[in-house]
C-alpha positions as CSV (number, residue, x, y, z in Angstrom):
1,M,14.3,-146.2,-1.8
2,R,14.7,-143.3,0.5
3,S,11.8,-141.5,2.0
4,A,11.3,-137.8,1.3
5,Q,13.2,-135.4,3.6
6,G,11.5,-132.2,2.7
7,T,8.6,-130.4,1.1
8,F,7.9,-127.3,-0.9
9,F,5.2,-126.1,1.5
10,L,5.0,-124.5,5.0
11,W,2.0,-125.1,7.1
12,L,1.1,-122.3,9.4
13,A,-1.6,-122.4,12.1
14,A,-4.3,-119.8,11.8
15,P,-4.6,-117.4,14.7
16,P,-7.3,-118.1,17.3
17,G,-10.8,-117.2,16.1
18,F,-10.0,-117.8,12.4
19,S,-10.9,-120.8,10.2
20,S,-8.3,-121.6,7.6
21,Q,-10.6,-120.1,4.9
22,Q,-11.1,-116.9,6.9
23,F,-7.4,-116.4,7.5
24,A,-6.5,-117.1,3.9
25,E,-9.1,-114.5,2.8
26,L,-7.8,-111.9,5.3
27,L,-4.2,-112.4,4.1
28,L,-5.3,-111.9,0.5
29,H,-7.4,-108.8,1.1
30,E,-5.4,-107.1,3.8
31,V,-1.7,-107.8,2.9
32,H,-2.0,-109.2,-0.6
33,V,-0.5,-112.6,0.2
34,L,-2.0,-115.6,-1.5
35,V,-2.0,-118.8,0.5
36,A,-4.1,-122.0,0.4
37,P,-6.5,-122.7,3.2
38,G,-5.8,-126.0,4.9
39,S,-9.4,-127.1,4.7
40,G,-8.8,-127.7,1.0
41,F,-6.5,-130.6,1.9
42,G,-8.9,-132.5,4.1
43,Q,-10.3,-132.3,7.5
44,G,-6.9,-132.4,9.2
45,G,-5.9,-129.2,7.4
46,E,-8.6,-127.1,9.0
47,G,-7.0,-124.4,11.2
48,F,-3.9,-124.1,9.0
49,I,-2.8,-122.4,5.9
50,R,-0.3,-123.7,3.3
51,I,2.4,-121.4,2.0
52,S,4.3,-122.4,-1.1
53,L,8.1,-122.2,-0.8
54,T,8.7,-122.1,-4.5
55,A,9.2,-118.3,-4.6
56,G,12.6,-116.8,-4.1
57,D,13.8,-116.1,-0.6
58,S,13.3,-112.4,-0.8
59,A,9.7,-112.8,-1.9
60,L,9.0,-115.3,0.9
61,L,10.5,-113.0,3.5
62,Y,8.6,-110.0,2.2
63,A,5.3,-112.0,2.4
64,L,6.1,-113.3,5.9
65,D,6.9,-109.7,7.0
66,R,3.5,-108.6,5.7
67,I,1.7,-111.4,7.6
68,A,3.7,-110.6,10.8
69,A,2.7,-106.9,10.4
70,L,-0.9,-107.9,11.2
71,H,0.1,-108.7,14.8
72,L,-2.2,-111.7,15.0
73,F,0.3,-114.0,16.6
74,A,1.4,-113.8,20.2
75,R,5.2,-113.5,20.7
76,N,6.9,-115.6,23.3
77,A,9.1,-113.6,25.7
């Protein structure tokens, strides 16, 4: 039997200063993107959010653009 080679979820680290719950709530209230806080998946999930990849590509790109518009993540030069 082959092991799984993929998943339907993307794990994204929360920006500094945010718990996974705080970041998930910010995304919902500020940019209307619903994600799952990683803390709901056990202690190792704290500090991350989980994004479902089951929506269409255009919907996912639109949601990621709205998250990026918050400018909470540093860009590498």
